[in-house]
Residue frames as qw, qx, qy, qz and C-alpha x, y, z in Angstrom:
[[0.402, -0.596, -0.693, -0.049, 9.55, 35.29, 0.30],
 [0.352, -0.758, -0.219, 0.503, 11.00, 37.95, 2.53],
 [0.268, 0.953, -0.059, -0.132, 12.26, 41.29, 1.27],
 [0.832, 0.342, -0.118, 0.421, 15.49, 40.86, -0.76],
 [0.361, 0.534, -0.307, 0.700, 18.53, 42.08, 1.08],
 [0.553, -0.670, 0.109, -0.483, 16.87, 42.07, 4.50],
 [0.416, 0.370, -0.782, 0.280, 19.70, 40.45, 6.43],
 [0.334, -0.218, 0.647, -0.650, 17.79, 40.31, 9.73],
 [0.842, 0.135, 0.095, -0.513, 14.95, 38.35, 8.12],
 [0.732, 0.410, -0.542, -0.041, 17.40, 36.07, 6.33],
 [0.114, 0.376, -0.793, 0.466, 19.18, 35.39, 9.63],
 [0.589, -0.091, 0.474, -0.648, 15.86, 34.60, 11.31],
 [0.884, 0.262, -0.166, -0.349, 14.88, 32.14, 8.58],
 [0.560, 0.447, -0.676, 0.170, 18.30, 30.51, 8.73],
 [0.149, -0.323, 0.739, -0.573, 18.13, 30.16, 12.50],
 [0.755, 0.034, 0.306, -0.579, 14.64, 28.62, 12.37],
 [0.847, 0.368, -0.330, -0.198, 15.65, 26.24, 9.58],
 [0.339, 0.451, -0.760, 0.324, 18.82, 25.21, 11.43],
 [0.420, -0.228, 0.626, -0.616, 16.82, 24.60, 14.59],
 [0.873, 0.173, 0.059, -0.453, 14.42, 22.37, 12.66],
 [0.721, 0.451, -0.525, 0.004, 17.25, 20.41, 11.02],
 [0.125, 0.418, -0.775, 0.457, 19.17, 19.87, 14.25],
 [0.615, -0.132, 0.476, -0.615, 16.03, 18.80, 16.09],
 [0.913, 0.247, -0.100, -0.308, 15.26, 16.17, 13.45],
 [0.546, 0.496, -0.650, 0.184, 18.85, 14.96, 13.43],
 [0.234, -0.400, 0.702, -0.541, 18.55, 14.33, 17.17],
 [0.857, 0.017, 0.216, -0.468, 15.94, 11.65, 16.37],
 [0.601, 0.460, -0.645, -0.104, 18.56, 9.48, 14.65],
 [0.944, -0.321, -0.035, -0.067, 18.85, 6.01, 16.14],
 [0.327, -0.755, 0.555, 0.122, 22.31, 5.56, 17.73],
 [0.526, 0.509, -0.631, -0.257, 24.56, 3.56, 15.37],
 [0.008, -0.256, 0.941, -0.219, 25.21, 0.78, 17.88],
 [0.544, 0.232, 0.619, -0.517, 21.47, 0.17, 18.33],
 [0.662, 0.551, -0.153, -0.485, 20.83, 0.32, 14.60],
 [0.312, 0.490, -0.805, -0.117, 23.63, -2.18, 13.97],
 [0.239, -0.095, 0.909, -0.329, 22.00, -4.65, 16.38],
 [0.665, 0.310, 0.235, -0.637, 18.70, -4.71, 14.42],
 [0.455, 0.010, 0.852, 0.259, 17.90, -7.80, 12.37],
 [0.302, 0.653, 0.629, 0.295, 15.31, -5.87, 10.32],
 [0.181, 0.309, 0.075, 0.931, 15.12, -2.29, 9.13],
 [0.051, -0.508, -0.637, 0.578, 13.23, -0.09, 11.62],
 [0.116, 0.387, -0.112, -0.908, 12.41, 2.34, 8.82],
 [0.248, -0.068, -0.768, -0.586, 10.23, 0.08, 6.65],
 [0.422, 0.135, 0.563, -0.698, 6.56, 0.29, 7.52],
 [0.360, 0.325, 0.865, 0.133, 3.78, -1.88, 6.08],
 [0.041, -0.080, -0.396, -0.914, 2.19, -0.19, 3.09],
 [0.262, -0.532, -0.768, -0.241, -1.25, -1.35, 4.18],
 [0.248, -0.551, -0.451, 0.657, -1.15, 1.26, 6.96],
 [0.013, 0.295, -0.199, -0.934, -1.12, 4.00, 4.34],
 [0.214, -0.224, -0.767, -0.562, -3.79, 2.24, 2.29],
 [0.272, -0.577, -0.744, 0.198, -6.06, 2.07, 5.36],
 [0.144, -0.500, -0.199, 0.830, -5.46, 5.78, 6.03],
 [0.105, 0.096, -0.471, -0.871, -6.40, 6.67, 2.44],
 [0.265, -0.384, -0.832, -0.299, -9.53, 4.50, 2.57],
 [0.242, -0.597, -0.607, 0.466, -10.64, 6.16, 5.82],
 [0.080, -0.322, 0.047, 0.942, -10.12, 9.62, 4.32],
 [0.219, -0.123, -0.624, -0.739, -12.81, 8.82, 1.75],
 [0.441, -0.460, -0.756, -0.150, -15.32, 7.62, 4.36],
 [0.362, -0.393, -0.530, 0.659, -14.72, 9.80, 7.42],
 [0.012, 0.928, 0.326, -0.178, -16.28, 13.15, 8.30],
 [0.492, 0.740, -0.048, 0.455, -14.50, 16.00, 6.49],
 [0.658, -0.396, -0.210, 0.605, -11.36, 17.07, 8.34],
 [0.048, -0.903, -0.010, 0.428, -10.16, 20.69, 8.67],
 [0.320, -0.393, 0.607, 0.612, -7.36, 19.82, 6.23],
 [0.300, 0.404, 0.785, 0.363, -9.88, 18.64, 3.64],
 [0.080, 0.870, 0.461, -0.156, -12.07, 21.70, 4.22],
 [0.168, -0.779, 0.194, 0.573, -9.22, 24.19, 3.73],
 [0.248, -0.168, 0.731, 0.613, -8.25, 22.54, 0.44],
 [0.225, 0.541, 0.798, 0.143, -11.86, 22.05, -0.70],
 [0.066, 0.887, 0.305, -0.341, -12.78, 25.71, -0.22],
 [0.150, -0.643, 0.414, 0.627, -9.70, 26.75, -2.21],
 [0.214, 0.051, 0.844, 0.489, -10.96, 24.59, -5.09],
 [0.221, 0.758, 0.604, -0.108, -13.96, 26.83, -5.64],
 [0.836, 0.343, -0.142, -0.404, -13.99, 27.21, -8.59],
 [0.969, -0.071, 0.200, 0.126, -12.61, 23.73, -9.34],
 [0.205, 0.868, -0.449, -0.050, -8.89, 23.60, -10.02],
 [0.765, 0.326, -0.536, 0.144, -5.77, 21.50, -10.15],
 [0.723, -0.651, 0.199, -0.118, -4.20, 19.68, -7.20],
 [0.550, 0.502, -0.617, 0.256, -0.58, 18.76, -6.50],
 [0.814, -0.554, 0.052, -0.165, -0.04, 16.33, -3.62],
 [0.352, 0.652, -0.617, 0.263, 3.55, 16.08, -2.33],
 [0.041, -0.233, 0.892, -0.385, 4.49, 12.98, -0.36],
 [0.621, -0.114, -0.280, -0.723, 1.17, 11.48, -1.35],
 [0.392, -0.139, 0.853, -0.315, 1.52, 8.04, 0.23],
 [0.205, 0.295, 0.915, 0.183, -1.61, 6.17, -0.82],
 [0.015, -0.411, -0.470, -0.781, -3.54, 9.38, -1.51],
 [0.240, -0.581, -0.691, 0.358, -5.23, 10.30, 1.78],
 [0.075, -0.506, -0.109, 0.852, -4.84, 14.03, 1.06],
 [0.142, 0.253, -0.452, -0.843, -5.70, 14.21, -2.64],
 [0.073, -0.235, -0.924, -0.294, -8.29, 11.48, -3.32],
 [0.021, 0.627, 0.681, -0.379, -11.10, 13.14, -1.30],
 [0.067, 0.613, -0.042, -0.786, -10.62, 16.25, -3.47],
 [0.314, 0.072, 0.786, 0.527, -11.24, 14.42, -6.76],
 [0.216, 0.713, 0.667, -0.003, -14.76, 15.82, -7.22],
 [0.069, 0.965, 0.087, -0.238, -13.42, 19.38, -7.48],
 [0.426, -0.532, 0.504, 0.530, -10.05, 18.64, -9.04],
 [0.637, 0.686, -0.116, -0.331, -9.65, 19.43, -12.73],
 [0.752, 0.405, -0.493, 0.164, -6.37, 17.49, -12.60],
 [0.700, -0.676, 0.223, -0.058, -4.29, 15.80, -9.93],
 [0.601, 0.540, -0.533, 0.250, -0.54, 15.17, -9.71],
 [0.809, -0.579, 0.078, -0.064, 0.94, 13.02, -6.95],
 [0.394, 0.674, -0.567, 0.265, 4.61, 12.98, -5.97],
 [0.806, -0.519, 0.254, -0.127, 6.22, 10.29, -3.81],
 [0.037, 0.649, -0.754, -0.100, 9.54, 8.46, -3.57],
 [0.442, -0.094, 0.878, -0.157, 7.87, 5.06, -3.13],
 [0.295, 0.102, -0.695, -0.648, 6.73, 3.25, -6.28],
 [0.195, -0.305, -0.931, 0.039, 4.46, 0.89, -4.32],
 [0.060, 0.501, 0.468, -0.725, 2.69, 3.82, -2.69],
 [0.267, 0.363, -0.302, -0.840, 2.06, 5.35, -6.09],
 [0.263, -0.054, -0.894, -0.360, 0.70, 2.02, -7.29],
 [0.076, -0.443, -0.810, 0.376, -1.74, 1.90, -4.36],
 [0.152, 0.500, 0.137, -0.842, -2.82, 5.44, -5.18],
 [0.252, 0.198, -0.623, -0.714, -3.37, 4.54, -8.84],
 [0.189, -0.250, -0.945, -0.090, -5.61, 1.62, -7.88],
 [0.008, -0.551, -0.611, 0.569, -7.74, 3.79, -5.60],
 [0.167, 0.445, -0.154, -0.866, -7.97, 6.54, -8.21],
 [0.209, 0.006, -0.819, -0.534, -9.15, 4.03, -10.82],
 [0.129, -0.429, -0.882, 0.146, -11.92, 2.85, -8.50],
 [0.039, 0.628, 0.354, -0.692, -13.01, 6.46, -8.08],
 [0.528, 0.687, 0.429, 0.255, -12.87, 7.09, -11.81],
 [0.090, -0.966, 0.116, 0.215, -10.23, 9.77, -11.23],
 [0.779, 0.475, -0.128, 0.389, -7.04, 10.40, -13.16],
 [0.467, -0.847, 0.185, 0.176, -3.85, 11.09, -11.21],
 [0.614, 0.659, -0.371, 0.227, -0.52, 11.82, -12.81],
 [0.836, -0.520, 0.042, 0.171, 2.15, 10.03, -10.78],
 [0.409, 0.773, -0.387, 0.293, 5.70, 11.27, -10.40],
 [0.880, -0.370, -0.159, 0.252, 8.25, 9.25, -8.49],
 [0.490, 0.483, -0.218, 0.692, 10.92, 11.41, -6.91],
 [0.463, -0.461, -0.463, 0.599, 12.01, 13.47, -3.95],
 [0.026, 0.921, 0.240, 0.307, 10.67, 16.96, -3.31],
 [0.390, 0.786, 0.103, -0.468, 11.89, 19.59, -4.10],
 [0.365, -0.319, 0.691, 0.536, 14.30, 17.82, -6.50],
 [0.254, 0.335, 0.812, 0.405, 11.42, 17.08, -8.88],
 [0.137, 0.683, 0.390, -0.602, 9.60, 20.40, -8.46],
 [0.115, 0.505, -0.402, -0.755, 10.74, 21.49, -11.91],
 [0.025, -0.030, -0.921, -0.388, 8.98, 18.48, -13.44],
 [0.028, 0.593, 0.794, -0.133, 5.49, 19.47, -12.31],
 [0.030, 0.572, 0.302, 0.762, 3.28, 22.31, -13.46],
 [0.140, -0.127, 0.440, -0.878, 1.90, 24.84, -11.01],
 [0.255, -0.434, -0.857, -0.111, -1.36, 23.84, -9.34],
 [0.308, -0.683, -0.164, -0.642, -4.20, 25.76, -7.78],
 [0.685, -0.628, 0.221, -0.298, -3.86, 23.85, -4.50],
 [0.503, 0.402, -0.732, 0.222, -0.81, 22.04, -3.13],
 [0.802, -0.517, 0.037, -0.297, -1.32, 19.52, -0.33],
 [0.466, 0.420, -0.708, 0.324, 1.30, 17.84, 1.85],
 [0.754, -0.523, 0.013, -0.397, 0.17, 15.62, 4.72],
 [0.850, -0.461, 0.255, 0.015, 2.41, 14.04, 7.37],
 [0.806, 0.454, -0.070, 0.374, 5.67, 14.65, 5.55],
 [0.088, 0.901, -0.220, 0.362, 7.39, 17.60, 7.22],
 [0.652, -0.648, 0.388, -0.073, 8.88, 15.63, 10.12],
 [0.898, 0.064, 0.321, 0.295, 10.81, 13.67, 7.49],
 [0.513, 0.743, 0.087, 0.421, 12.42, 16.79, 5.97],
 [0.599, -0.485, -0.121, 0.625, 15.62, 18.08, 7.61],
 [0.256, -0.056, 0.268, 0.927, 16.37, 20.59, 4.82],
 [0.158, 0.624, 0.717, -0.266, 13.07, 22.33, 5.33],
 [0.094, 0.638, 0.003, -0.764, 13.44, 25.79, 3.75],
 [0.157, 0.260, -0.656, -0.691, 13.77, 24.69, 0.09],
 [0.002, 0.312, 0.949, 0.053, 10.99, 22.15, 0.65],
 [0.089, 0.688, 0.532, -0.485, 8.57, 24.86, 1.83],
 [0.091, 0.566, -0.269, -0.774, 9.72, 27.29, -0.85],
 [0.031, 0.051, -0.866, -0.496, 9.07, 24.59, -3.45],
 [0.057, 0.525, 0.840, -0.129, 5.53, 23.96, -2.19],
 [0.069, 0.730, 0.273, -0.623, 4.73, 27.68, -2.14],
 [0.035, 0.488, -0.465, -0.738, 6.21, 28.34, -5.57],
 [0.035, -0.089, -0.902, -0.420, 4.03, 25.66, -7.16],
 [0.019, 0.588, 0.774, -0.234, 0.72, 26.81, -5.62],
 [0.056, 0.436, 0.320, 0.839, -1.44, 29.48, -7.26],
 [0.466, -0.651, -0.256, -0.542, -4.13, 29.66, -4.58],
 [0.615, -0.637, 0.296, -0.358, -3.18, 27.80, -1.41],
 [0.441, 0.283, -0.829, 0.194, -0.83, 25.33, 0.28],
 [0.755, -0.463, 0.073, -0.459, -2.40, 23.03, 2.88],
 [0.413, 0.316, -0.820, 0.238, -0.23, 20.89, 5.14],
 [0.797, -0.495, -0.079, -0.337, -1.25, 18.52, 7.91],
 [0.465, 0.364, -0.701, 0.400, 1.04, 17.35, 10.69],
 [0.655, -0.521, -0.527, 0.147, 0.90, 15.98, 14.20],
 [0.259, -0.952, 0.033, -0.159, 1.40, 18.47, 17.03],
 [0.416, -0.688, 0.587, 0.098, 4.56, 16.62, 18.08],
 [0.204, 0.426, -0.828, -0.302, 6.80, 14.15, 16.28],
 [0.822, -0.053, -0.264, -0.502, 4.66, 11.13, 15.34],
 [0.757, 0.047, -0.623, 0.191, 7.06, 8.73, 17.08],
 [0.125, -0.530, 0.449, -0.708, 6.95, 10.62, 20.38],
 [0.843, -0.324, 0.006, -0.430, 4.64, 7.96, 21.82],
 [0.923, 0.094, -0.321, 0.189, 7.63, 5.60, 21.75],
 [0.126, 0.728, -0.443, 0.508, 9.87, 7.80, 23.91],
 [0.649, -0.508, 0.431, -0.369, 9.04, 5.89, 27.13],
 [0.992, 0.096, 0.080, -0.004, 9.82, 2.63, 25.32],
 [0.599, 0.611, -0.335, 0.395, 13.28, 3.78, 24.22],
 [0.191, -0.660, 0.508, -0.519, 14.00, 4.73, 27.82],
 [0.866, -0.267, 0.284, -0.313, 12.63, 1.42, 29.10],
 [0.976, 0.181, 0.066, 0.105, 14.56, -0.84, 26.74],
 [0.705, 0.421, -0.118, 0.558, 17.75, 1.20, 26.25],
 [0.451, -0.628, -0.233, 0.590, 17.85, 3.92, 28.91],
 [0.332, 0.166, 0.346, 0.862, 17.78, 6.37, 26.00],
 [0.111, 0.669, 0.395, -0.620, 16.10, 9.75, 26.43],
 [0.417, 0.443, 0.586, 0.536, 14.53, 10.82, 23.15],
 [0.102, 0.058, 0.051, 0.992, 13.94, 14.38, 21.88],
 [0.181, 0.613, 0.648, -0.414, 10.79, 16.44, 22.28],
 [0.279, 0.752, -0.090, -0.590, 11.39, 18.77, 19.29],
 [0.097, -0.048, -0.103, -0.989, 10.60, 19.80, 16.65],
 [0.234, 0.471, 0.758, -0.386, 6.89, 20.50, 16.92],
 [0.268, 0.688, 0.570, 0.361, 4.13, 21.98, 14.79],
 [0.179, -0.947, -0.133, 0.233, 4.63, 25.24, 16.71],
 [0.452, -0.480, 0.425, 0.620, 8.21, 25.29, 15.44],
 [0.390, 0.342, 0.664, 0.539, 6.90, 24.89, 11.90],
 [0.046, 0.907, 0.415, 0.063, 4.56, 27.85, 12.37],
 [0.337, -0.816, 0.132, 0.450, 7.51, 29.96, 13.57],
 [0.465, -0.150, 0.592, 0.641, 9.50, 29.01, 10.47],
 [0.272, 0.607, 0.641, 0.384, 6.61, 29.84, 8.15],
 [0.121, -0.954, -0.215, 0.169, 6.22, 33.23, 9.85],
 [0.428, -0.608, 0.343, 0.574, 9.94, 33.87, 9.42],
 [0.408, 0.138, 0.679, 0.594, 9.56, 33.08, 5.71],
 [0.178, 0.228, -0.045, -0.956, 6.90, 35.79, 5.49],
 [0.184, -0.183, -0.860, -0.438, 4.09, 33.37, 4.59],
 [0.409, -0.140, 0.248, -0.867, 1.58, 34.53, 7.26],
 [0.314, -0.103, -0.927, -0.175, 0.21, 31.02, 7.88],
 [0.648, -0.317, 0.107, -0.684, -3.19, 30.27, 9.35],
 [0.288, 0.139, -0.942, 0.096, -3.74, 27.13, 11.39],
 [0.742, -0.344, -0.043, -0.573, -6.32, 25.03, 13.17],
 [0.000, 0.306, -0.910, 0.280, -5.65, 22.53, 15.95],
 [0.802, -0.088, -0.109, -0.580, -7.92, 19.52, 16.15],
 [0.403, -0.319, 0.842, -0.163, -8.08, 15.97, 17.43],
 [0.627, 0.176, -0.611, -0.450, -8.62, 12.85, 15.41],
 [0.515, -0.173, 0.757, -0.361, -10.39, 10.00, 17.12],
 [0.757, 0.333, -0.293, -0.480, -10.90, 7.00, 14.92],
 [0.998, -0.048, 0.044, -0.009, -10.21, 3.38, 14.25],
 [0.523, -0.622, 0.474, 0.339, -6.66, 2.28, 14.75],
 [0.419, 0.664, -0.484, -0.387, -4.40, 2.10, 11.71],
 [0.030, 0.322, -0.946, -0.028, -3.23, -1.41, 12.56],
 [0.650, -0.123, -0.572, -0.485, -5.43, -4.42, 11.90],
 [0.812, -0.421, -0.404, 0.027, -4.66, -5.97, 15.29],
 [0.440, -0.864, 0.242, -0.037, -2.88, -5.21, 18.52],
 [0.850, -0.188, 0.359, 0.337, -0.33, -7.88, 17.61],
 [0.595, 0.606, 0.219, 0.481, 0.38, -6.05, 14.37],
 [0.075, -0.951, 0.083, -0.290, 0.92, -2.79, 16.26],
 [0.690, -0.642, 0.319, 0.099, 3.25, -4.48, 18.74],
 [0.842, 0.117, 0.328, 0.413, 5.24, -6.06, 15.89],
 [0.397, 0.782, 0.094, 0.472, 5.71, -2.76, 14.08],
 [0.341, -0.902, 0.183, -0.189, 6.74, -1.12, 17.36],
 [0.847, -0.358, 0.306, 0.246, 9.27, -3.90, 18.03],
 [0.721, 0.398, 0.235, 0.517, 10.86, -3.30, 14.62],
 [0.104, 0.906, 0.004, 0.410, 10.99, 0.44, 15.20],
 [0.552, -0.785, 0.268, -0.090, 12.79, -0.24, 18.48],
 [0.428, 0.614, -0.662, 0.023, 15.41, -2.41, 16.70],
 [0.563, -0.349, 0.673, -0.329, 14.59, -5.32, 19.02],
 [0.091, 0.174, -0.945, -0.261, 14.89, -8.97, 18.02],
 [0.577, -0.219, -0.535, -0.577, 11.75, -11.02, 17.26],
 [0.562, -0.257, -0.754, 0.222, 12.05, -12.89, 20.57],
 [0.115, -0.137, -0.425, 0.887, 11.35, -9.59, 22.39],
 [0.230, -0.371, -0.530, -0.727, 7.86, -9.24, 20.89],
 [0.503, -0.603, -0.618, -0.031, 5.98, -10.14, 24.06],
 [0.426, -0.378, -0.291, 0.768, 8.05, -7.68, 26.10],
 [0.015, 0.067, 0.240, 0.968, 7.07, -4.91, 23.70],
 [0.392, -0.477, -0.624, -0.479, 3.41, -5.92, 23.83],
 [0.529, -0.548, -0.551, 0.340, 3.54, -5.87, 27.64],
 [0.296, -0.233, -0.099, 0.921, 5.16, -2.42, 27.63],
 [0.151, -0.263, -0.428, -0.851, 2.47, -1.08, 25.30],
 [0.483, -0.568, -0.647, -0.157, -0.22, -2.40, 27.63],
 [0.480, -0.466, -0.400, 0.626, 1.41, -0.66, 30.58],
 [0.126, -0.108, 0.118, 0.979, 1.35, 2.61, 28.62],
 [0.430, 0.473, 0.455, -0.620, -2.39, 2.20, 28.05],
 [0.374, 0.477, -0.493, -0.624, -1.85, 1.26, 24.41],
 [0.288, -0.053, 0.956, -0.021, -3.12, -2.30, 24.83],
 [0.100, -0.257, -0.808, -0.520, -5.95, -4.00, 22.93],
 [0.457, -0.186, 0.072, -0.867, -9.55, -2.85, 23.28],
 [0.668, -0.079, 0.559, -0.484, -12.41, -5.05, 24.45],
 [0.884, 0.389, -0.022, -0.259, -12.54, -6.86, 21.11],
 [0.834, -0.226, 0.343, 0.368, -8.83, -7.69, 21.26],
 [0.581, 0.657, 0.190, 0.441, -8.10, -5.29, 18.42],
 [0.442, 0.107, -0.168, 0.875, -5.83, -2.24, 18.52],
 [0.114, -0.704, -0.493, 0.498, -7.07, 0.60, 20.67],
 [0.300, 0.816, 0.280, 0.407, -8.27, 3.70, 18.86],
 [0.515, -0.236, -0.185, 0.803, -6.02, 6.64, 19.52],
 [0.062, 0.959, 0.256, -0.109, -6.59, 10.38, 19.93],
 [0.635, 0.064, 0.160, 0.753, -4.08, 12.36, 17.90],
 [0.010, -0.857, -0.152, 0.492, -3.64, 16.13, 18.17],
 [0.605, 0.344, 0.448, 0.561, -3.19, 17.52, 14.67],
 [0.012, -0.636, 0.028, 0.771, -2.38, 20.86, 13.07],
 [0.546, 0.616, 0.468, 0.321, -3.83, 21.94, 9.75],
 [0.249, -0.624, 0.109, 0.733, -1.69, 24.80, 8.43],
 [0.542, 0.599, 0.487, 0.333, -2.37, 26.77, 5.27],
 [0.171, -0.642, 0.097, 0.741, -1.01, 29.80, 3.48],
 [0.574, 0.750, 0.064, -0.321, -1.31, 31.53, 0.11],
 [0.819, 0.134, 0.344, 0.439, 0.61, 30.24, -2.86],
 [0.066, -0.796, 0.188, 0.571, 3.00, 32.42, -4.86],
 [0.587, 0.161, 0.647, 0.460, 3.06, 30.77, -8.26]]
């Protein structure tokens, strides 16, 4: 991506990648807290991803959709990495000559298949971890990757894999800050634990620049219906993420209310405003 043999560029990429990895490692839950959990804090209800995919088909076009859509003129193939239930790729079906979806979760891929069938779209599904399975997929005109990068400590080969599989464009979407940052006051409240503030989308842009990819980006805010079906559901998921026992549920709900995250007038979960980055760059397939 950078000029071969340019040691200063290589050092810059390595430093940016190390910074990203170390920042993500700092989000690890302390072992003693993790050991006290009666349920895994890492398992999230799949219906959250299904709701997100359904909304992507009904909502006003997002900047992430628009950047991918314009790159599919003329129509072309789509590769969606970390697809979840298909929120990134399904809205592109009308211009996609073919679609391939990669995810590690078989149930997510099953949800995607059901939605694709209802749309009359065909999606090739590949279960596996990126970039380990990159050699099993053909190049695509557009590669999408939404809300995955904060889960990738070894970021350089992941980005290189996305870029090397895209002929026209790579489009990624991510929150401006780590998506669990809203819980930082809760970790301090319940455990006296100060949580990290990095990495951020700005750090990702710096890494992409160091890789010589000349990324473009757009910052925007999403205001929409809450992902959770009820405030109680949101409080329960938050309790699990905090590794707290079921008998602490009301304490968590009370803490969320104090943070302004309580139920709306209908008693349902409050809609949230999320600051997002859409980042795109040219492929090199």
